[in-house]
C-alpha positions as CSV (number, residue, x, y, z in Angstrom):
1,M,154.0,324.6,-3.3
2,D,151.4,322.0,-2.5
3,Y,151.7,318.5,-4.0
4,H,148.8,316.2,-4.5
5,V,149.0,312.6,-5.7
6,P,145.4,311.3,-6.2
7,S,146.2,307.6,-5.4
8,V,148.2,308.5,-2.2
9,A,145.4,310.9,-1.2
10,A,142.8,308.1,-1.7
11,A,144.8,305.6,0.3
12,A,145.1,308.1,3.2
13,Q,141.4,308.8,3.1
14,V,140.6,305.1,3.2
15,L,142.9,304.6,6.3
16,K,141.4,307.6,8.1
17,L,137.8,306.4,7.3
18,L,138.4,302.9,8.6
19,S,140.0,304.4,11.8
20,R,136.6,305.7,12.8
21,Y,134.5,303.4,14.9
22,R,131.4,303.9,12.8
23,H,133.3,302.8,9.6
24,S,135.8,300.3,11.2
25,N,134.3,297.5,9.1
26,S,133.2,298.7,5.7
27,S,132.5,297.2,2.3
28,L,133.9,298.4,-1.0
29,T,130.6,300.1,-1.8
30,E,130.4,301.8,1.6
31,I,134.0,303.1,1.4
32,A,133.6,304.3,-2.2
33,E,130.3,306.1,-1.4
34,A,131.7,307.7,1.9
35,L,134.8,309.0,0.1
36,H,133.1,309.8,-3.2
37,L,135.5,307.6,-5.1
38,N,135.0,305.6,-8.3
39,K,134.5,302.0,-7.3
40,T,137.2,300.7,-9.7
41,T,139.7,303.2,-8.4
42,C,138.7,302.5,-4.8
43,L,139.1,298.7,-5.3
44,R,142.6,299.2,-6.6
45,V,143.5,301.3,-3.6
46,L,142.0,298.7,-1.2
47,R,143.7,295.8,-2.7
48,T,147.1,297.6,-2.7
49,L,146.7,298.5,1.0
50,E,145.6,294.9,1.7
51,Q,148.8,293.5,0.0
52,E,150.9,295.8,2.2
53,D,149.1,294.6,5.3
54,F,147.6,298.0,6.0
55,L,144.1,296.5,5.6
56,C,142.5,293.1,6.2
57,Y,139.7,291.8,4.0
58,D,137.1,289.3,5.3
59,P,135.8,287.2,2.4
60,D,132.7,286.1,4.4
61,T,131.4,289.6,5.2
62,R,133.2,291.2,2.2
63,K,134.3,294.0,4.4
64,Y,137.7,295.7,5.1
65,R,139.2,296.8,8.4
66,L,142.6,298.2,9.4
67,G,145.5,295.7,9.1
68,P,148.2,294.4,11.4
69,Y,151.1,296.5,10.0
70,L,149.5,299.7,11.3
71,I,150.1,298.5,14.9
72,P,154.0,298.7,14.8
73,L,153.7,301.9,12.8
74,G,151.5,303.5,15.4
75,N,153.8,302.3,18.2
76,R,156.8,303.7,16.3
77,A,155.1,307.1,15.8
78,A,154.3,307.3,19.5
79,E,157.9,306.6,20.4
80,M,159.1,309.3,18.0
81,G,156.7,311.8,19.5
82,D,158.5,312.1,22.8
83,V,156.5,315.0,24.1
84,V,153.2,313.5,23.1
85,S,154.2,310.2,24.8
86,A,155.2,312.1,27.9
87,A,151.8,314.0,27.8
88,I,149.9,310.7,27.5
89,A,151.9,309.3,30.4
90,E,150.9,312.4,32.4
91,L,147.2,311.8,32.0
92,P,146.5,309.2,34.8
93,R,148.1,311.5,37.4
94,V,146.0,314.5,36.2
95,A,142.9,312.3,36.2
96,E,143.5,311.2,39.8
97,D,144.3,314.8,41.0
98,A,141.2,316.2,39.4
99,G,138.9,313.2,40.0
100,L,137.6,313.6,36.4
101,T,138.2,312.0,33.0
102,V,141.0,313.7,31.2
103,V,141.6,313.9,27.5
104,L,144.4,315.0,25.2
105,V,143.2,316.7,22.0
106,Q,145.2,317.4,18.9
107,R,144.4,319.5,15.8
108,L,144.2,318.0,12.4
109,Q,144.9,319.8,9.1
110,N,141.3,319.7,8.0
111,Q,140.1,322.1,10.8
112,R,139.0,319.2,13.0
113,L,140.1,318.0,16.4
114,I,140.8,314.4,17.5
115,Y,141.1,312.6,20.9
116,I,144.6,311.1,21.0
117,A,144.5,309.8,24.6
118,S,142.3,309.7,27.7
119,A,142.5,308.6,31.3
120,A,139.9,308.1,34.0
121,P,140.3,308.3,37.8
122,S,139.8,305.2,39.9
123,N,137.1,306.9,42.0
124,E,135.0,308.6,39.3
125,E,131.3,308.3,40.2
126,V,130.1,308.7,36.6
127,R,132.5,307.2,34.1
128,I,132.6,309.1,30.8
129,E,133.6,306.9,27.9
130,V,135.9,308.5,25.4
131,S,136.7,307.0,22.0
132,V,140.3,307.7,21.2
133,G,140.5,308.6,17.5
134,Q,137.1,310.3,17.5
135,Q,137.0,313.5,15.5
136,F,134.9,316.6,15.8
137,P,134.8,320.2,14.4
138,E,137.3,322.6,15.9
139,S,134.5,325.0,16.5
140,R,133.1,322.8,19.3
141,G,133.4,324.4,22.7
142,A,136.4,324.6,25.0
143,F,138.7,322.5,23.0
144,G,138.5,324.6,19.9
145,Q,138.4,327.8,21.8
146,C,141.8,327.0,23.3
147,F,143.3,326.6,19.9
148,V,141.6,329.7,18.4
149,A,142.2,332.0,21.3
150,F,146.0,331.9,20.8
151,E,146.1,332.1,17.0
152,T,147.3,335.1,15.2
153,E,144.7,337.8,14.4
154,L,144.7,336.7,10.7
155,E,144.1,333.1,11.6
156,S,141.3,333.8,14.1
157,A,139.5,336.2,11.8
158,R,137.5,333.4,10.3
159,W,136.0,332.8,13.8
160,T,135.5,336.3,15.0
161,G,133.8,337.4,11.7
162,E,136.4,339.9,10.6
163,G,137.7,337.9,7.6
164,P,136.7,338.3,4.0
165,D,135.0,334.9,4.0
166,R,132.6,335.8,6.8
167,P,129.2,334.3,5.6
168,D,126.8,336.4,7.7
169,H,126.9,340.2,8.2
170,S,123.6,340.5,10.1
171,S,123.4,342.5,13.3
172,H,122.8,339.2,15.2
173,S,126.0,337.7,13.7
174,Q,127.9,340.9,14.6
175,R,126.8,340.6,18.2
176,S,127.7,336.9,18.3
177,S,131.1,337.8,16.8
178,R,131.7,340.4,19.5
179,A,130.7,338.0,22.2
180,F,133.0,335.4,20.8
181,E,135.9,337.9,20.6
182,S,135.3,338.8,24.3
183,R,135.3,335.1,25.2
184,L,138.6,334.6,23.4
185,R,140.2,337.6,25.2
186,H,139.1,336.2,28.5
187,I,140.6,332.8,27.7
188,R,143.9,334.5,26.9
189,E,143.7,336.3,30.3
190,V,142.8,333.3,32.5
191,G,144.6,330.6,30.5
192,Y,141.7,328.2,30.2
193,A,138.3,327.7,28.6
194,V,135.0,326.3,30.1
195,S,132.2,325.0,27.9
196,H,128.9,323.2,28.5
197,G,127.2,320.8,26.1
198,E,129.6,321.3,23.2
199,L,129.8,317.6,22.3
200,M,127.0,316.1,24.4
201,P,124.1,317.6,26.3
202,G,124.6,317.5,30.1
203,F,128.4,317.3,29.9
204,S,131.0,320.1,30.4
205,S,134.7,320.5,29.7
206,I,137.5,322.6,31.1
207,A,140.4,322.9,28.7
208,V,143.9,324.4,28.8
209,P,146.4,324.9,25.9
210,V,149.8,323.2,25.7
211,F,152.3,325.5,23.9
212,N,155.3,324.7,21.8
213,R,158.5,326.7,21.6
214,R,156.9,328.8,18.8
215,R,154.2,329.9,21.2
216,Q,151.6,327.9,19.2
217,V,149.0,325.6,20.8
218,E,150.4,322.1,20.2
219,L,147.8,320.2,22.2
220,V,144.8,320.8,24.4
221,L,144.5,319.1,27.8
222,A,140.9,318.9,29.2
223,C,138.7,317.5,31.9
224,L,135.2,316.2,31.2
225,A,132.5,316.3,33.8
226,V,128.7,316.0,34.3
227,S,127.5,319.6,34.2
228,S,125.2,319.2,37.2
229,Q,128.1,318.1,39.4
230,L,130.4,321.0,38.4
231,S,130.3,323.9,40.8
232,P,132.2,327.2,40.2
233,E,134.7,326.2,42.9
234,A,135.2,322.8,41.2
235,V,135.9,324.6,37.9
236,T,138.6,326.8,39.5
237,K,140.2,323.8,41.2
238,T,140.2,321.7,38.1
239,A,141.6,324.6,36.0
240,D,144.5,325.0,38.5
241,I,145.3,321.3,38.2
242,L,145.2,321.4,34.4
243,L,147.3,324.6,34.2
244,D,150.0,323.1,36.4
245,A,150.1,320.0,34.1
246,S,150.0,322.0,30.9
247,G,152.8,324.2,32.3
248,R,155.0,321.1,32.6
249,L,154.1,319.8,29.2
250,S,154.7,323.3,27.6
251,R,158.2,323.4,29.2
252,W,159.0,320.0,27.6
253,Y,158.0,321.6,24.3
254,G,160.5,324.4,25.0
255,F,157.9,327.0,25.9
256,D,158.5,329.3,28.9
257,R,155.2,330.0,30.5
258,A,156.7,332.6,32.8
259,E,156.9,334.9,29.8
260,R,153.1,334.8,29.5
261,M,151.4,336.1,32.6
262,V,148.3,334.1,33.3
263,K,145.9,336.1,35.5
264,R,143.5,333.2,36.0
265,H,141.9,334.6,39.1
266,S,141.4,338.1,38.0
267,A,138.0,337.8,36.4
268,P,134.9,335.5,36.6
269,V,134.8,332.5,34.3
270,V,133.3,333.1,30.9
271,E,131.6,330.0,29.7
272,G,130.5,329.0,26.2
273,T,128.0,326.6,24.7
274,L,129.3,326.4,21.2
């Protein structure tokens, strides 16, 4: 049974909104409009969060930002997520081995993905800036494909066009659906996904899943690169580095990768531009 307390939901929405860089300093009006909240209700929520030190209010600018008490809360959450903390600690080594920026991606409940950590190598020629906390749709490129490829058939039906809510039954949509299904099968075979321009034109990503003991994708580990500098050989080398790292992380989650045969060199790389 789902429970929904409007005031608690509104408070959570406010905190999530202000955690985004674009909305990190926002006025009452801006927050109320962004969240489609009544201004009176929104003000009550803001003042309550301010009293609890979850928010700070600047009387000069009349804007709100995240408050100091969220810092120890975040630190405590990181400490309690032992495997996530271990994964974050692993990123610098992966970045140095691959010579590329590495990100750790987690799935949210609203069908969106979020960067929870990143690391860059010391010798990276082109530094790719990643905003930890940035969210984006799970349908975007290699990140989302890693999550979707290992879902159950029922869960993945909304992406492959077989579910009852499929919006487009045109022949073009059916061809796109079959192509996407083929791509997901290939990802399951080789163990990783490659995509170009899914978040920003000119940039590519190579992503691998991190499994938990229930054989579900818990996290996605990925490298970001300038597309023009990424040769097929570099893709294969980077994928091997990522797969080794994700294997260690998956074992920490209680998953035995040996039970899943990864035939990552058995077929050419299938790349996406979603």
